[in-house]
DRENPA-3360 file (N, C-alpha, C; in nm, 2 decimals, always signed):
BEGIN
1 = VQSMTFKP = +8.07/+12.72/-14.88/+8.10/+12.82/-14.75/+8.22/+12.72/-14.68 ~ +8.34/+12.81/-14.62/+8.45/+12.75/-14.55/+8.47/+12.82/-14.45 ~ +8.48/+12.73/-14.32/+8.52/+12.81/-14.19/+8.48/+12.95/-14.15 ~ +8.35/+12.99/-14.14/+8.30/+13.06/-14.10/+8.21/+13.06/-14.03 ~ +8.14/+13.17/-13.96/+8.03/+13.16/-13.84/+7.91/+13.19/-13.94 ~ +7.79/+13.12/-13.91/+7.67/+13.11/-13.97/+7.57/+13.14/-13.87 ~ +7.51/+13.24/-13.89/+7.40/+13.29/-13.79/+7.27/+13.32/-13.86 ~ +7.15/+13.22/-13.88/+7.05/+13.25/-13.95/+6.97/+13.36/-13.88;
9 = LYDNILIK = +6.89/+13.42/-14.01/+6.82/+13.51/-13.98/+6.63/+13.50/-13.95 ~ +6.62/+13.57/-13.87/+6.47/+13.57/-13.87/+6.41/+13.39/-13.78 ~ +6.33/+13.35/-13.86/+6.31/+13.24/-13.80/+6.34/+13.08/-13.88 ~ +6.48/+13.10/-13.93/+6.52/+13.03/-14.00/+6.63/+12.92/-13.90 ~ +6.63/+12.81/-13.94/+6.69/+12.69/-13.88/+6.80/+12.64/-13.94 ~ +6.95/+12.62/-13.91/+7.06/+12.57/-13.98/+7.07/+12.42/-13.90 ~ +7.07/+12.35/-14.01/+7.06/+12.18/-13.97/+7.13/+12.11/-14.03 ~ +7.21/+12.02/-13.97/+7.33/+11.94/-13.99/+7.21/+11.78/-14.04;
17 = RVAAEEKT = +7.23/+11.76/-14.17/+7.17/+11.63/-14.19/+7.24/+11.53/-14.14 ~ +7.17/+11.40/-14.10/+7.24/+11.30/-14.04/+7.29/+11.20/-14.15 ~ +7.37/+11.10/-14.17/+7.42/+11.02/-14.24/+7.35/+10.96/-14.32 ~ +7.32/+10.96/-14.42/+7.22/+10.86/-14.51/+7.28/+10.72/-14.49 ~ +7.17/+10.63/-14.49/+7.19/+10.48/-14.47/+7.24/+10.44/-14.57 ~ +7.39/+10.36/-14.57/+7.45/+10.30/-14.67/+7.46/+10.16/-14.71 ~ +7.38/+10.10/-14.60/+7.31/+9.96/-14.64/+7.19/+9.92/-14.60 ~ +7.10/+9.84/-14.66/+6.99/+9.82/-14.63/+7.00/+9.70/-14.50;
25 = KSGLLLPK = +6.86/+9.69/-14.44/+6.86/+9.61/-14.31/+6.92/+9.48/-14.34 ~ +6.94/+9.44/-14.43/+6.98/+9.31/-14.47/+7.13/+9.30/-14.50 ~ +7.19/+9.44/-14.51/+7.30/+9.45/-14.52/+7.39/+9.48/-14.66 ~ +7.30/+9.47/-14.73/+7.33/+9.51/-14.88/+7.40/+9.65/-14.89 ~ +7.51/+9.68/-14.96/+7.53/+9.81/-14.99/+7.46/+9.89/-15.08 ~ +7.41/+10.02/-15.07/+7.36/+10.07/-15.13/+7.44/+10.20/-15.21 ~ +7.40/+10.20/-15.34/+7.49/+10.31/-15.44/+7.45/+10.45/-15.37 ~ +7.54/+10.51/-15.41/+7.49/+10.66/-15.37/+7.36/+10.71/-15.40;
33 = SDQEKPQQ = +7.36/+10.69/-15.57/+7.21/+10.69/-15.65/+7.10/+10.67/-15.56 ~ +7.11/+10.54/-15.52/+6.99/+10.48/-15.43/+6.94/+10.51/-15.27 ~ +7.05/+10.63/-15.23/+7.07/+10.62/-15.09/+6.96/+10.77/-15.06 ~ +6.84/+10.75/-14.98/+6.75/+10.84/-14.97/+6.79/+10.95/-14.87 ~ +6.82/+11.09/-14.87/+6.83/+11.17/-14.82/+6.75/+11.14/-14.68 ~ +6.81/+11.15/-14.54/+6.74/+11.15/-14.47/+6.67/+11.29/-14.38 ~ +6.57/+11.26/-14.33/+6.45/+11.39/-14.33/+6.47/+11.41/-14.17 ~ +6.62/+11.40/-14.14/+6.62/+11.44/-13.98/+6.77/+11.51/-13.96;
41 = GKVVAIGP = +6.80/+11.57/-13.88/+6.94/+11.64/-13.86/+6.92/+11.72/-13.74 ~ +7.04/+11.73/-13.70/+7.06/+11.80/-13.55/+7.09/+11.97/-13.59 ~ +6.99/+12.06/-13.49/+7.02/+12.21/-13.52/+7.15/+12.25/-13.47 ~ +7.21/+12.34/-13.57/+7.32/+12.39/-13.54/+7.33/+12.50/-13.52 ~ +7.24/+12.59/-13.56/+7.24/+12.74/-13.51/+7.07/+12.79/-13.54 ~ +7.05/+12.87/-13.46/+6.89/+12.92/-13.49/+6.88/+13.08/-13.49 ~ +6.76/+13.11/-13.56/+6.79/+13.29/-13.58/+6.71/+13.32/-13.45 ~ +6.67/+13.46/-13.44/+6.61/+13.48/-13.31/+6.45/+13.47/-13.33;
49 = GKLGKDGN = +6.41/+13.43/-13.41/+6.26/+13.41/-13.43/+6.18/+13.52/-13.53 ~ +6.05/+13.51/-13.53/+5.99/+13.61/-13.59/+5.95/+13.72/-13.53 ~ +5.97/+13.82/-13.62/+5.97/+13.97/-13.59/+5.82/+13.99/-13.53 ~ +5.77/+14.02/-13.42/+5.62/+14.08/-13.40/+5.57/+14.20/-13.42 ~ +5.49/+14.21/-13.43/+5.40/+14.36/-13.47/+5.49/+14.45/-13.38 ~ +5.52/+14.43/-13.24/+5.57/+14.52/-13.16/+5.69/+14.54/-13.15 ~ +5.77/+14.49/-13.29/+5.92/+14.48/-13.28/+6.02/+14.40/-13.24 ~ +5.94/+14.31/-13.14/+6.04/+14.24/-13.09/+6.01/+14.11/-13.15;
57 = YKGTTVSQ = +6.14/+14.02/-13.13/+6.14/+13.89/-13.19/+6.08/+13.79/-13.10 ~ +5.99/+13.70/-13.15/+5.93/+13.61/-13.09/+6.02/+13.46/-13.14 ~ +6.05/+13.42/-13.01/+6.18/+13.31/-13.02/+6.12/+13.18/-13.09 ~ +6.21/+13.08/-13.07/+6.19/+12.96/-13.17/+6.16/+12.86/-13.08 ~ +6.09/+12.77/-13.11/+6.08/+12.65/-13.04/+6.19/+12.52/-13.03 ~ +6.26/+12.53/-13.10/+6.38/+12.44/-13.09/+6.49/+12.51/-13.05 ~ +6.62/+12.43/-13.01/+6.71/+12.48/-12.92/+6.85/+12.45/-13.02 ~ +6.94/+12.46/-13.00/+7.09/+12.44/-13.06/+7.12/+12.30/-12.98;
65 = GDTVLFGK = +7.13/+12.15/-13.08/+7.16/+12.06/-13.06/+7.05/+11.95/-13.04 ~ +6.91/+12.03/-13.06/+6.80/+11.91/-13.07/+6.80/+11.86/-13.22 ~ +6.75/+11.73/-13.19/+6.75/+11.65/-13.32/+6.59/+11.68/-13.38 ~ +6.58/+11.70/-13.51/+6.46/+11.75/-13.57/+6.41/+11.67/-13.66 ~ +6.28/+11.63/-13.74/+6.21/+11.59/-13.84/+6.18/+11.72/-13.93 ~ +6.21/+11.69/-14.04/+6.14/+11.77/-14.15/+6.08/+11.70/-14.26 ~ +6.00/+11.77/-14.34/+5.92/+11.71/-14.47/+6.02/+11.68/-14.55 ~ +5.99/+11.57/-14.64/+6.09/+11.53/-14.76/+6.09/+11.65/-14.85;
73 = YHSGENID = +5.98/+11.74/-14.87/+5.95/+11.82/-14.98/+5.94/+11.98/-14.93 ~ +6.10/+12.00/-14.85/+6.10/+12.13/-14.80/+6.11/+12.22/-14.89 ~ +6.12/+12.33/-14.86/+6.16/+12.47/-14.94/+6.29/+12.54/-14.89 ~ +6.34/+12.46/-14.80/+6.49/+12.50/-14.76/+6.58/+12.50/-14.85 ~ +6.71/+12.57/-14.83/+6.82/+12.54/-14.92/+6.95/+12.46/-14.85 ~ +6.97/+12.40/-14.95/+7.06/+12.28/-14.90/+7.22/+12.40/-14.93 ~ +7.31/+12.36/-14.83/+7.44/+12.42/-14.84/+7.55/+12.36/-14.79 ~ +7.65/+12.36/-14.83/+7.80/+12.29/-14.80/+7.86/+12.39/-14.71;
81 = IDGTEHII = +7.88/+12.35/-14.57/+7.96/+12.40/-14.48/+8.09/+12.33/-14.46 ~ +8.19/+12.36/-14.50/+8.34/+12.27/-14.44/+8.33/+12.13/-14.46 ~ +8.25/+12.11/-14.63/+8.23/+11.95/-14.67/+8.13/+11.89/-14.63 ~ +8.06/+11.96/-14.52/+7.93/+11.88/-14.46/+7.81/+11.94/-14.52 ~ +7.72/+11.86/-14.58/+7.58/+11.89/-14.61/+7.50/+11.94/-14.47 ~ +7.44/+12.06/-14.51/+7.34/+12.12/-14.40/+7.22/+12.18/-14.49 ~ +7.12/+12.23/-14.40/+7.00/+12.29/-14.50/+6.99/+12.40/-14.39 ~ +6.91/+12.48/-14.45/+6.87/+12.61/-14.40/+6.72/+12.60/-14.40;
89 = IKESELLA = +6.63/+12.59/-14.31/+6.48/+12.59/-14.34/+6.40/+12.68/-14.22 ~ +6.29/+12.70/-14.28/+6.20/+12.80/-14.17/+6.15/+12.70/-14.06 ~ +6.14/+12.75/-13.97/+6.10/+12.67/-13.82/+5.96/+12.62/-13.85 ~ +5.87/+12.68/-13.91/+5.75/+12.61/-13.95/+5.74/+12.51/-14.06 ~ +5.87/+12.49/-14.14/+5.85/+12.34/-14.21/+5.92/+12.23/-14.11 ~ +5.95/+12.24/-14.00/+5.99/+12.13/-13.92/+5.84/+12.04/-13.88 ~ +5.86/+11.95/-13.84/+5.76/+11.86/-13.81/+5.76/+11.83/-13.69 ~ +5.87/+11.78/-13.61/+5.90/+11.75/-13.48/+6.02/+11.74/-13.43;
97 = IISE = +6.04/+11.78/-13.29/+6.17/+11.72/-13.22/+6.16/+11.58/-13.17 ~ +6.29/+11.54/-13.21/+6.31/+11.38/-13.17/+6.41/+11.36/-13.06 ~ +6.33/+11.32/-12.97/+6.43/+11.27/-12.83/+6.42/+11.14/-12.81 ~ +6.50/+11.08/-12.72/+6.53/+10.97/-12.70/+6.50/+10.93/-12.58;
% end
């Protein structure tokens, strides 16, 4: 996907993964094959939420710009947008909002 607007539907959340650690705590460089994909990222775009029985959308609990934590084995889709790895995941698969 290149240079396009991306608007998730329903309760889907578009997340830009944070960069994987390239070094160990002691300073050793890790080869790409040993770098574990991070389980957190920044919310880039959010859908309107779940559609309720009344026909109105029930909003999401996350906002654009939030840093979120998600499970290692999520059912979301990995997608490439302008050369950057993102995932699109259901809000229910998010585990937490991380704040400093």
